Structures are given as C-alpha cells and as structure tokens.
C-alpha positions as CSV (number, residue, x, y, z in Angstrom):
1,M,109.5,93.1,-33.7
2,R,112.2,95.8,-33.5
3,N,113.5,95.1,-37.0
4,Q,110.0,95.0,-38.3
5,R,109.2,98.4,-36.8
6,R,112.4,99.9,-38.3
7,S,111.4,98.7,-41.7
8,L,108.1,100.6,-41.4
9,F,109.8,104.0,-41.1
10,T,112.2,105.6,-43.6
11,A,113.0,109.0,-42.1
12,S,116.1,109.8,-40.1
13,I,117.0,112.8,-38.0
14,F,119.5,113.9,-40.7
15,L,117.1,113.6,-43.6
16,Y,113.9,114.3,-41.8
17,S,112.7,117.3,-43.7
18,V,113.4,115.7,-47.1
19,I,112.4,112.1,-46.5
20,S,109.3,112.6,-44.4
21,A,107.7,114.5,-47.2
22,A,108.4,111.7,-49.6
23,M,107.0,108.9,-47.4
24,A,104.1,107.0,-48.8
25,E,100.9,107.4,-46.7
26,T,100.0,104.2,-44.8
27,P,96.4,103.1,-45.5
28,H,94.1,103.4,-42.5
29,K,91.0,101.4,-41.7
30,P,87.7,102.7,-40.3
31,P,86.8,101.3,-37.0
32,T,84.9,98.0,-37.0
33,S,82.1,96.9,-34.7
34,G,83.0,95.3,-31.4
35,Y,83.8,98.4,-29.4
36,S,81.8,101.1,-27.5
37,F,82.5,104.4,-25.7
38,R,81.4,105.5,-22.3
39,E,81.8,108.8,-20.7
40,F,81.7,109.9,-17.0
41,A,81.4,113.5,-15.8
42,L,84.1,114.2,-13.3
43,D,83.5,117.9,-12.4
44,H,82.1,120.9,-14.2
45,P,82.9,121.2,-17.9
46,G,85.6,123.8,-17.2
47,S,87.5,121.6,-14.7
48,G,90.2,120.7,-17.4
49,P,90.9,117.0,-16.9
50,A,94.6,116.5,-17.9
51,I,96.8,113.4,-17.5
52,V,95.2,110.0,-16.9
53,A,96.9,107.2,-15.0
54,V,95.7,103.6,-14.3
55,D,97.0,101.8,-11.2
56,E,97.7,98.1,-10.6
57,D,94.0,97.6,-9.5
58,D,92.7,99.3,-12.7
59,T,91.5,102.3,-10.7
60,V,91.7,105.4,-12.9
61,W,93.1,108.7,-11.7
62,I,92.8,112.0,-13.4
63,A,94.4,115.4,-12.7
64,L,91.8,118.2,-13.0
65,A,94.1,121.1,-14.0
66,K,91.7,124.0,-13.8
67,S,89.7,123.1,-10.7
68,G,92.8,122.0,-8.7
69,K,91.5,118.5,-7.9
70,L,92.4,114.9,-8.2
71,A,89.6,112.6,-9.5
72,R,89.4,108.9,-8.8
73,F,87.2,106.6,-10.9
74,M,86.7,103.2,-9.2
75,N,83.8,100.7,-9.5
76,G,81.7,103.2,-11.5
77,N,82.0,105.9,-8.9
78,V,83.9,109.2,-9.0
79,R,85.5,110.8,-6.0
80,L,87.3,114.2,-6.0
81,F,90.2,115.2,-3.8
82,D,91.1,118.9,-3.4
83,L,94.7,119.8,-4.2
84,G,94.3,123.6,-4.0
85,A,92.5,126.0,-6.3
86,D,95.8,127.4,-7.7
87,S,97.7,124.1,-8.0
88,R,97.0,123.4,-11.7
89,P,97.8,119.6,-11.5
90,V,98.7,118.2,-14.9
91,G,100.9,115.1,-14.6
92,I,100.2,111.9,-12.5
93,A,102.5,109.0,-11.8
94,V,101.4,105.8,-10.2
95,G,103.5,104.2,-7.5
96,T,103.9,100.4,-7.6
97,K,105.9,97.7,-5.7
98,S,108.4,97.6,-8.5
99,N,109.3,101.3,-8.2
100,N,109.1,101.3,-4.4
101,Q,106.2,103.7,-4.3
102,A,103.3,101.3,-3.7
103,G,100.2,103.1,-2.3
104,F,101.2,106.6,-3.6
105,L,100.5,108.8,-6.5
106,W,102.8,111.6,-7.5
107,I,101.3,114.7,-9.0
108,A,103.0,117.6,-10.9
109,A,101.2,120.9,-9.9
110,S,102.2,123.6,-12.4
111,Y,100.9,126.9,-11.0
112,D,102.0,126.2,-7.5
113,N,105.5,125.0,-8.5
114,K,105.1,122.0,-6.4
115,V,105.1,118.2,-6.5
116,V,102.4,116.4,-4.5
117,R,102.6,113.0,-3.0
118,F,99.1,111.6,-2.5
119,E,98.4,108.5,-0.3
120,K,95.7,106.4,-1.8
121,A,94.6,104.7,1.4
122,T,94.0,107.9,3.4
123,G,93.7,110.7,0.8
124,T,96.4,112.7,2.6
125,T,98.9,114.7,0.7
126,H,102.5,115.8,1.3
127,I,103.8,118.9,-0.6
128,Y,107.3,119.3,-2.0
129,A,107.9,122.9,-3.1
130,I,110.1,123.3,-6.2
131,D,112.4,126.3,-6.1
132,G,112.0,129.0,-8.7
133,E,108.9,131.0,-9.5
134,N,108.3,129.7,-13.0
135,S,109.4,126.0,-13.1
136,W,106.0,124.8,-14.1
137,P,106.3,121.0,-13.2
138,F,104.3,119.5,-16.1
139,N,104.8,115.8,-16.4
140,I,106.0,113.3,-13.8
141,A,107.4,109.8,-13.7
142,I,108.8,107.4,-11.1
143,A,112.2,105.7,-11.7
144,P,112.8,102.0,-10.8
145,N,114.7,103.1,-7.7
146,G,111.8,105.2,-6.5
147,A,113.2,108.6,-7.5
148,I,110.7,111.1,-8.8
149,W,111.4,112.9,-12.1
150,F,109.4,115.7,-13.6
151,T,109.7,118.1,-16.6
152,E,109.9,121.8,-15.9
153,R,108.2,123.3,-19.0
154,A,108.8,127.0,-18.2
155,S,112.4,126.8,-16.9
156,S,113.7,124.3,-19.6
157,R,114.9,121.8,-17.0
158,V,114.3,118.3,-15.8
159,G,113.9,117.9,-12.1
160,Q,114.7,115.0,-9.8
161,L,113.1,114.7,-6.3
162,D,114.4,112.4,-3.6
163,P,111.2,111.3,-1.7
164,E,113.1,110.6,1.5
165,S,115.1,113.8,1.9
166,G,112.8,116.1,-0.2
167,K,115.9,117.4,-2.0
168,V,115.5,118.5,-5.6
169,K,118.2,118.5,-8.3
170,H,117.7,120.3,-11.6
171,F,119.3,119.3,-14.9
172,E,119.5,122.0,-17.6
173,V,118.3,121.1,-21.1
174,P,121.1,122.0,-23.6
175,T,118.7,123.9,-26.0
176,P,117.4,127.1,-24.4
177,N,113.6,127.5,-24.1
178,A,113.1,123.9,-25.1
179,G,109.8,123.5,-23.2
180,P,110.2,119.9,-21.8
181,A,106.8,118.3,-21.8
182,G,106.2,114.6,-22.3
183,L,108.1,112.2,-19.9
184,A,108.7,108.5,-19.5
185,I,111.4,106.4,-17.8
186,D,112.7,103.1,-19.2
187,P,111.9,100.6,-16.4
188,K,114.9,98.4,-17.3
189,S,117.7,100.9,-17.8
190,G,116.3,103.8,-15.7
191,M,117.0,106.3,-18.6
192,V,114.8,109.4,-18.5
193,W,113.2,110.4,-21.9
194,F,111.4,113.6,-22.6
195,T,110.0,115.7,-25.4
196,E,111.1,119.3,-26.1
197,S,107.9,120.8,-27.4
198,Y,109.4,124.3,-28.3
199,A,112.6,123.0,-29.8
200,D,111.4,120.0,-31.8
201,R,113.8,117.6,-30.1
202,I,113.7,114.4,-28.0
203,G,115.9,114.5,-24.9
204,S,117.4,111.7,-22.8
205,L,119.0,111.9,-19.4
206,D,121.3,109.4,-17.9
207,P,120.6,109.3,-14.1
208,A,124.0,107.8,-13.4
209,T,125.9,110.7,-14.8
210,G,123.4,113.5,-15.2
211,A,124.3,113.8,-18.9
212,V,121.6,115.1,-21.2
213,S,121.5,114.2,-24.9
214,E,119.2,115.5,-27.6
215,L,118.0,114.2,-31.0
216,K,117.1,117.0,-33.3
217,M,114.2,117.0,-35.8
218,S,114.2,120.7,-36.9
219,D,115.3,124.0,-35.5
220,T,112.1,125.2,-33.9
221,S,108.5,124.2,-33.1
222,T,105.6,126.1,-31.6
223,G,104.5,123.7,-29.0
224,L,100.9,124.5,-30.0
225,V,100.5,123.2,-33.6
226,S,103.9,121.7,-34.1
227,G,106.5,119.8,-32.1
228,P,106.6,116.7,-29.9
229,A,104.0,116.3,-27.2
230,G,103.4,113.0,-25.3
231,L,105.9,110.2,-25.0
232,A,105.8,106.5,-24.0
233,I,108.1,103.5,-24.0
234,D,107.1,100.1,-25.4
235,Y,108.0,96.7,-24.0
236,D,111.1,96.4,-26.2
237,G,112.5,99.8,-25.0
238,G,111.4,101.7,-28.1
239,I,110.5,105.3,-27.6
240,W,107.2,106.6,-29.1
241,F,106.0,110.1,-29.2
242,A,103.2,112.2,-30.8
243,K,103.9,115.3,-32.9
244,L,101.3,118.0,-33.0
245,E,101.7,118.5,-36.8
246,G,100.1,115.1,-37.3
247,K,102.8,112.5,-37.0
248,L,104.1,109.7,-34.8
249,G,107.7,109.3,-34.0
250,Y,109.7,106.3,-33.0
251,I,113.3,105.8,-31.7
252,A,114.6,102.2,-31.6
253,P,117.5,101.1,-29.5
254,P,120.4,102.0,-29.7
255,Y,118.6,105.4,-30.0
256,R,120.6,107.0,-32.8
257,E,117.9,108.0,-35.2
258,I,114.2,109.1,-35.2
259,M,111.7,107.5,-37.5
260,I,108.7,109.6,-38.4
261,K,105.3,108.3,-39.5
262,D,102.5,110.5,-41.0
263,A,99.2,110.0,-39.1
264,P,95.9,110.2,-41.1
265,E,94.8,113.7,-42.0
266,Q,91.7,113.5,-39.8
267,A,93.9,112.9,-36.6
268,R,94.6,116.6,-36.2
269,R,97.1,117.5,-33.5
270,P,98.0,114.1,-31.9
271,A,99.2,114.8,-28.3
272,G,98.9,112.2,-25.5
273,I,100.2,108.7,-26.2
274,T,100.4,105.3,-24.5
275,V,101.3,101.7,-25.3
276,S,98.7,99.0,-24.6
277,S,99.5,95.6,-23.2
278,A,99.1,94.2,-26.7
279,G,101.9,96.5,-27.9
280,E,99.6,98.8,-29.8
281,I,100.3,102.6,-29.9
282,W,97.4,104.8,-28.9
283,A,97.2,108.6,-29.2
284,V,94.6,111.3,-28.8
285,A,94.0,113.9,-31.5
286,L,93.2,117.3,-29.8
287,D,91.4,118.9,-32.8
288,G,90.5,115.6,-34.6
289,N,88.3,114.7,-31.6
290,L,89.3,111.0,-31.9
291,L,91.5,108.2,-30.6
292,L,94.1,107.0,-32.9
293,R,95.5,103.4,-32.9
294,Y,98.7,102.4,-34.6
295,Q,99.6,98.7,-35.0
296,P,103.3,98.3,-35.6
297,A,102.9,94.7,-36.7
298,N,101.1,95.7,-39.9
299,S,101.8,99.4,-40.1
300,T,98.1,100.4,-40.0
301,F,96.2,103.2,-38.4
302,Q,92.6,103.0,-37.1
303,M,90.5,106.0,-35.9
304,F,87.8,106.1,-33.3
305,P,85.7,109.3,-33.3
306,L,84.6,110.4,-29.9
307,P,80.9,110.4,-29.0
308,T,81.0,114.0,-27.7
309,G,82.3,116.9,-29.7
310,E,83.3,117.1,-33.3
311,P,86.5,118.0,-35.2
312,D,87.9,121.5,-35.4
313,A,89.8,122.7,-38.4
314,K,92.2,124.7,-36.1
315,P,92.9,125.0,-32.4
316,G,90.3,126.9,-30.4
317,V,88.8,127.3,-26.9
318,P,85.3,127.1,-25.7
319,P,82.7,128.3,-26.6
320,A,84.1,128.5,-30.2
321,A,85.9,125.1,-30.1
322,R,83.7,122.1,-31.0
323,T,86.1,119.4,-30.0
324,S,86.0,117.8,-26.6
325,R,89.8,118.1,-26.7
326,P,91.0,114.6,-25.6
327,F,94.3,115.1,-23.8
328,G,95.5,112.4,-21.3
329,I,95.4,108.7,-22.3
330,A,96.2,105.4,-20.5
331,A,95.4,101.7,-21.0
332,D,94.1,99.4,-18.3
333,S,95.2,95.7,-17.8
334,S,92.5,94.5,-20.1
335,G,93.4,96.8,-23.0
336,N,90.6,99.3,-22.6
337,I,91.6,102.9,-23.4
338,W,90.9,105.7,-20.9
339,F,91.2,109.3,-21.8
340,S,90.4,112.8,-20.5
341,E,88.2,115.4,-22.2
342,Q,89.6,118.8,-21.3
343,Y,86.6,120.8,-22.8
344,T,83.8,118.7,-21.3
345,G,85.1,117.8,-17.8
346,Q,84.7,114.1,-18.6
347,L,86.6,110.8,-18.4
348,G,86.0,108.7,-21.5
349,V,86.8,105.0,-22.1
350,L,86.9,103.0,-25.3
351,N,85.7,99.5,-24.4
352,I,87.8,97.5,-26.8
353,A,88.7,94.5,-24.6
354,P,86.6,91.3,-24.9
355,P,84.8,90.2,-21.7
356,F,86.6,88.0,-19.2
357,L,85.1,84.4,-19.0
358,E,86.0,81.4,-16.9
359,V,83.6,78.4,-16.7
360,L,83.7,76.8,-13.3
361,S,81.0,74.1,-13.4
362,P,80.0,71.5,-14.3
363,R,83.3,69.7,-14.4
364,G,84.5,66.1,-13.7
365,T,81.8,63.5,-13.3
366,V,78.2,64.8,-13.5
367,R,75.5,62.4,-12.2
368,A,72.5,64.8,-12.2
369,A,70.5,65.7,-15.2
370,D,70.5,69.4,-14.1
371,P,73.9,70.2,-12.7
372,L,74.6,73.8,-11.5
373,F,76.2,76.0,-14.1
374,T,78.6,78.7,-12.8
375,A,81.0,81.0,-14.6
376,R,82.9,84.1,-14.0
377,S,82.0,86.5,-16.7
378,T,82.6,90.2,-16.5
379,D,83.0,93.3,-18.7
380,R,83.7,96.1,-16.3
381,I,82.9,98.8,-18.9
382,S,79.8,97.7,-20.9
383,G,78.6,94.7,-18.9
384,I,77.6,91.3,-20.2
385,R,74.7,91.3,-22.7
386,D,74.3,87.6,-23.3
387,L,75.6,84.1,-22.4
388,S,75.1,81.3,-24.9
389,L,75.8,77.6,-24.1
390,K,76.4,74.6,-26.3
391,V,77.1,71.0,-25.5
392,D,79.0,69.3,-28.3
393,S,77.9,72.1,-30.6
394,A,74.2,71.7,-29.9
395,P,72.5,74.6,-28.0
396,V,71.4,73.8,-24.4
397,S,69.3,75.8,-22.0
398,L,69.5,76.9,-18.4
399,Q,66.6,76.4,-16.0
400,H,67.0,78.3,-12.7
401,G,70.7,78.4,-13.2
402,R,71.0,74.7,-13.9
403,L,72.1,73.0,-17.1
404,N,69.5,70.9,-18.8
405,L,71.2,67.6,-19.9
406,R,68.0,65.6,-20.4
407,G,68.6,65.4,-24.1
408,I,72.2,64.3,-23.8
409,A,73.5,60.7,-23.8
410,P,75.9,59.5,-21.1
411,G,79.6,59.9,-21.9
412,Q,82.3,62.6,-22.3
413,H,81.0,66.0,-23.4
414,V,82.3,69.5,-23.9
415,L,80.4,72.6,-22.7
416,A,81.2,75.7,-24.8
417,V,80.2,79.1,-23.5
418,K,80.2,82.4,-25.3
419,A,80.0,85.7,-23.4
420,T,79.0,88.8,-25.3
421,G,79.3,92.3,-23.9
422,F,77.1,95.3,-24.8
423,S,80.1,96.5,-26.8
424,G,79.6,93.6,-29.2
425,Q,82.9,92.0,-28.1
426,S,82.7,88.3,-27.2
427,T,84.8,85.6,-25.5
428,E,84.5,81.9,-25.7
429,A,85.6,79.2,-23.2
430,S,85.0,75.5,-22.8
431,I,85.0,72.8,-20.1
432,S,84.9,69.0,-20.3
433,F,82.8,66.8,-18.1
434,E,81.6,63.2,-18.0
435,Y,77.9,62.7,-17.9
436,A,77.2,59.6,-15.8
437,P,73.4,59.6,-15.0
438,G,72.4,57.4,-12.2
439,I,69.2,55.6,-11.4
440,A,67.6,58.8,-10.1
441,V,68.0,60.4,-13.6
442,L,66.5,57.3,-15.3
443,T,63.6,57.4,-12.9
444,G,63.0,61.1,-13.6
445,M,63.1,60.5,-17.4
446,L,60.5,57.8,-17.1
447,R,58.3,60.0,-15.0
448,D,58.5,62.7,-17.6
449,L,57.0,60.5,-20.3
450,Q,53.6,61.8,-21.4
451,P,51.1,59.0,-22.1
452,S,48.9,59.7,-25.1
453,K,46.7,56.7,-24.5
454,L,45.1,55.3,-21.4
455,E,46.9,52.0,-21.6
456,A,50.3,53.7,-21.5
457,E,49.6,55.0,-17.9
458,K,50.0,51.5,-16.5
459,A,53.2,50.8,-18.6
460,K,54.7,54.1,-17.3
461,S,53.9,53.2,-13.6
462,E,55.5,49.8,-14.1
463,M,58.6,51.2,-15.7
464,V,59.0,53.8,-12.9
465,A,58.6,51.1,-10.2
466,L,61.2,48.9,-12.0
467,A,63.7,51.9,-12.1
468,E,63.2,52.6,-8.5
469,S,64.0,49.0,-7.6
470,L,67.2,48.8,-9.7
471,S,69.4,49.7,-6.8
472,K,68.0,46.8,-4.7
473,G,68.1,43.9,-7.2
474,D,69.2,42.7,-10.6
475,I,70.1,45.8,-12.6
476,A,70.5,43.9,-15.9
477,G,67.2,42.1,-15.5
478,G,65.3,45.2,-14.4
479,V,66.7,47.3,-17.4
480,S,65.8,44.5,-19.8
481,R,62.1,44.6,-18.6
482,I,62.0,48.4,-18.8
483,R,63.3,48.2,-22.4
484,E,60.6,45.6,-23.3
485,A,57.8,47.7,-21.8
486,L,59.2,50.8,-23.6
487,S,59.4,49.0,-26.9
488,A,55.9,47.7,-26.6
489,N,54.4,51.1,-25.7
490,A,56.7,53.7,-27.4
491,G,54.0,54.7,-29.8
492,N,51.6,55.4,-26.9
493,F,53.6,58.3,-25.5
494,S,54.0,61.9,-26.8
495,P,57.2,62.3,-28.8
496,F,60.3,61.9,-26.6
497,N,64.0,61.3,-27.2
498,Q,64.0,57.6,-27.3
499,R,67.7,57.4,-28.3
500,V,68.8,59.2,-25.2
501,L,66.5,57.2,-22.9
502,L,67.8,53.9,-24.3
503,A,71.4,55.1,-23.9
504,V,70.7,55.9,-20.2
505,L,69.2,52.5,-19.7
506,D,72.3,50.9,-21.3
507,F,74.5,53.0,-19.0
508,Q,72.9,51.5,-15.9
509,V,73.9,48.0,-17.0
510,K,77.4,49.0,-18.1
511,N,78.0,50.9,-14.9
512,A,76.1,48.8,-12.4
513,G,78.2,49.8,-9.4
514,R,76.1,51.4,-6.6
515,S,76.9,54.2,-4.2
516,V,76.4,53.1,-0.6
517,G,76.2,55.7,2.1
518,V,77.6,55.4,5.6
519,S,77.2,58.0,8.3
520,I,80.1,59.1,10.5
521,L,79.1,59.6,14.2
522,D,80.8,61.3,17.1
523,A,80.2,58.5,19.6
524,P,80.1,54.6,19.4
525,P,79.4,52.8,17.1
526,Y,81.1,55.7,15.2
527,F,79.8,54.3,11.8
528,S,76.2,53.7,10.8
529,P,76.1,51.0,9.6
530,N,79.5,49.8,10.7
531,R,79.4,46.6,8.7
532,I,78.3,46.4,5.1
533,T,78.5,44.1,2.1
534,V,78.9,45.6,-1.4
535,R,79.7,44.4,-4.9
536,K,83.0,44.8,-6.7
537,G,82.8,48.2,-8.4
538,D,80.5,49.8,-5.8
539,V,81.3,53.2,-4.3
540,V,81.1,53.7,-0.5
541,A,80.6,57.3,0.6
542,W,81.3,58.2,4.3
543,K,79.7,61.5,5.3
544,Y,80.0,63.5,8.5
545,D,76.6,65.2,8.8
546,P,75.9,65.8,12.5
547,P,72.6,67.2,13.7
548,S,72.3,71.0,13.8
549,D,69.7,73.4,15.2
550,G,70.4,75.8,12.4
551,H,72.5,78.1,14.5
552,S,75.4,76.0,15.6
553,I,77.6,73.4,13.9
554,S,79.8,70.6,15.3
555,H,83.5,71.3,15.5
556,E,84.5,67.6,15.7
557,L,87.0,66.3,13.2
558,H,87.1,62.9,11.5
559,G,89.3,61.1,9.0
560,I,88.7,57.9,7.0
561,E,91.5,55.4,6.5
562,I,91.4,52.2,4.4
563,A,94.8,50.7,5.3
564,S,94.8,47.7,3.0
565,A,93.7,49.9,0.1
566,H,96.3,52.7,0.9
567,A,93.5,55.3,0.9
568,R,92.8,58.0,3.3
569,S,90.6,61.1,3.3
570,E,91.5,64.7,4.2
571,T,90.3,65.9,7.6
572,L,86.4,65.8,7.4
573,R,84.4,68.6,9.0
574,A,80.7,68.9,9.4
575,G,79.0,68.5,6.0
576,E,82.0,66.9,4.3
577,S,82.3,63.4,2.9
578,F,84.8,60.9,1.4
579,S,84.1,58.4,-1.3
580,Y,86.0,55.3,-2.4
581,K,85.3,52.8,-5.2
582,F,86.2,49.2,-4.3
583,E,87.7,47.5,-7.3
584,A,89.0,44.4,-5.5
585,T,87.2,41.7,-3.5
586,G,87.8,40.9,0.1
587,E,87.2,42.4,3.6
588,F,88.4,45.9,4.3
589,E,88.8,47.5,7.7
590,I,87.8,51.1,8.0
591,V,89.4,53.4,10.7
592,D,88.6,56.9,11.9
593,S,92.0,58.4,12.3
594,R,90.6,61.0,14.8
595,H,89.0,58.3,16.9
596,P,91.4,55.2,16.9
597,E,88.8,53.0,18.7
598,A,86.4,53.5,15.8
599,R,86.2,50.4,13.5
600,A,84.0,49.4,10.6
601,F,84.2,46.7,7.9
602,V,83.3,46.5,4.2
603,L,83.0,43.1,2.6
604,V,83.3,43.2,-1.2
605,K,82.0,40.4,-3.3
606,E,81.9,39.6,-7.0
C-alpha cells in the first residue's frame, strides 16, 4: 500500500516548484448514485460550526466558533452546551479508552486562550487557561499517554497540557510566524504532526525530546488562499494534508519527502481532511462547496457537490459568499462522512455507507409453513426503504411478519435478503435453514385446496381426515391413500402447486418419526405421562409449562437427564423445554436432576 502510494506522487520537497507543475492531472470521476446528503441545523446561520469529531458511539460533536457553544448530534437530536460567548471554540478531540481520556472531550477555545475539558456524561466543563494574550489555541489532539496537544496559531507554538497537574509546556516552531493550524498525533509512535499555514511547511515534534523538525515546500504562504490546512494520519502512519491552493500532500514513512497531488480544479481551497475506515482520503473544499474523495489504491478523485450553497470563484463572506463553506470533517465507524457548514450553521452528512443487515430467523430446522422472519437492518442516516427476500433465488413474500413457505418443497434452502436504504445503497445477507414440514403443514395445505366441482368437496374432507390421523396410525398407508385421492381428483380443484404438495406427502413417509410431548410437573408424579412407548426415530419433548394467572410465574427449576443415552438438558425454567430423538431401541429411564425422586420411562420399539 505504501509503495503504491509513493508511486502515485512524483514531487519532492527539493523539486516541489518544478515537478508539481509538470505532474499529469489525475482523471476524476463524477459521483455515482448510491449516496445521499442530509443536513441538520445546529444553531443560527452565523454560529460558525468549525471542527467536527465523531466518538466511539458514533455521536457527532461540533464546535460552534462564533456562538461559543458545543453541539452534540445524537440519535437525530441536537443539543447545545454553552462554552462562553467569547470562547471561539474551534478544535475538538475525543477521549477514548486507548488514550486514557474516555468520557471526555477536549476543546481548543481561541479567543479566550483556554483549553476546555468537557465531561460527556454530565455536561460539566473544566477550564485550563493558556498563558499569553494571543496564543490562539486552534486545533487539539490527545496523545496515546493522555497528554493534550494543541496548536497555537497566533504565537507560532505547539502546546502540551498535562491533564492531571494542569501545567502547560510550549514548544517554539523554528520558523517565525508559521501559523500552526492542522494537528494530528500518530497513535503508534506518539509523534505530533502539524501544518504551518503561513510558512508552507509541515512540522513534527518528538514528545520524548521536544525536538521540532520541519519539511519545507516553499518560502511563504498566505494561510488564506495558499498553504497547508488540515492534517490527518492514515493507518500505515502516512501523513496527509490539504493545501488551500488546490492540492493534497502526502508524507510516507520515514518522512523524508513530501509528495504533492493536484486536486480537481472545481475543488477550490481544500482545507479540512480525514481518513475513513476504508483508507480513503476525504477533504472539504471551502470555495468549491463540495466534498472531495481521493482513493490512493487507484489514484482517483471523486467530487460530491453539497446540496446547500454553490461554488465561489474566490473567497468571500456572507452575504456576498454563495458557498456554505464546509470546514470540519470526520468519518463515522460505518464510513459516512460528517462535515460542518460555517456559513449556514448546519451539520451535513454524506450517507455513503451501505445499510447494516443481519438475518436472525428462520435458521436451523423449520417445521412451520409460516416461520417468523426477523432481521436487524438499519441505516442511521437515510433509513431503510425496502427489504426484498428470495428463497433459492425465487422471490417470497411476508405475511404479518412471517415467511410464506407454502410453495417450497421440503429440504435445505437458502434465504437471501437485500436491504436498500433511501440513499440507494444496498446490502445483501443470507441464511440457511432446513424446511421439514410436519403433519400440521400437510393438513393446512389440504385445507387450502379450492374445489372447483361439487364432488371434490368430499375428496378434500377425506384427505384432511386422513392427514389428521397420520400421527395415530400407519403413516405410509395414510399417505398412499391421500395420494390416490389427490390423483383421482386433481383436476377438480383450482390450480395449486401439486409438485410441492406431493413432496410434502413424501416427506411424511421418509421422516415418519413423531414428536411426543411430556409435561414436567412440580409434584408427583412429576411427569405426565410418566411412561410412554414410542418408535425408533421419534422425538420426545419435555416441557415445563406450569399454570399461571397471567401476573406471576413459577420459580421452580427442573432438569432432564437420560443417563443411558448420555443426554441432559440445561436448567429448565417456566416455559422452557428439552427435546431428544431416540435413535436406538430399548427402555430409557428419565430423571429430573432437580427432583431426584422423579422417575419416568420411555420404551422405544422398532
């Protein structure tokens, strides 16, 4: 991956001005379908949403620089927390277990020259004043050891705050008036990386020694229409940053040279930048009024114009500016891209992740013709538009939440489910199950037959009666008589799936074992009945189903043991059961492990 990225770029810090002009432009693709935007108003349009951060629970946090507030977007709701009208919060860093700051947000407040610790559970804040009148804490990040780092844009320093003692250390940037802005910390090495927006450099700080190093791109930059802005670190330790003059920069380990990539012309003034879980590089274009995606694997750009605002040819401010001015950007765990709109007071999201889908039932052996269908299917941004189901590639329907298997023959099947969100994105999942319809299903299928002639009514009644008696007598003989009646009268019924009905009949003969029920009791005789005779292949089901008045439930416990078969149940509580298929002949003693005096016997014959 790293070598591939290096091959995509040809500029170095020493030949930057010559080679970057000669670089071939990378083709970019227009956005395809399968995504959608949503926007949420946070505060009034002049509130100035700045940096966006997403925590481990996918809650989105936004600093409102001009109104002095912190916004939380969670479960579709927005809540605002006051940080002080003059605080000018810009940067936000999320505390996690891995950086020893779980439960906290850290906020850089520029105008007040302070750093704010915000407790998510209570909404309380703790203030850390930064010495100096014009430090301007701008961006903020948390080191693996829990130390808090922040760029000081006005004083050309990088600050370190010890959360325990409250002490602050300052590290001077070698180049005067460098304007440190973007900031990120390598989670593996702890190295602190930052952009120097006024000096056109990338800086790094070794926390072990305090040494600051710089990689130079040119002699100066404005910090308004040129120079590096946001910075992010990918999963291989590569450093990515946006350049306001319409470029992306990349520094690969061992961090000796900068590679520069021209962004599409429409992506005017790229600033904020982030790396998604898929390793894609996302940036916001301030004047281009769009999101920009760069895919290192194939060196392609893709642009996503925002729904609100339009591009500006040059930087401006409201009311002259037409752009929504996207600024902060972050990706959630699903890959959706969240961004702030400084000139509209809104939080936006690009719903680009497919829905989540997990099919839970039916699974295993299914004996009913209408098993319950359940699945976890969510799209937290756009919602689920449609669920489509197929069994063995043939569409099937749901009736009151249950799967209709009446047109399916017994045997092993695959249920495939496709969930489609309103964004157009879809996800597919499948689950296997064995359809083993019992006598009740057969009886129901015969009852569903629609006689088209009077004489067929009698034949239907006879077949239903034969099906109902199968569990009491000769299954093979009863099925044979049903087949004969069906063959003689098939033409006297409205069209039906004769192939499936015959397959269900054959299944009854092939799987002639019965299921015999036994009740578990709390007092002698403990089993009802306590002595039964079954055939080889039959299943016996013991169920503890004590009487209830609807408001109370028995707290008694039971356990079934079949010593000679080396079988035992889990502890059975009210409403639970245990089944066992007897594959061998003989007499089996049944014991309730919770009531040693309880005995029952099952005699199994050929």
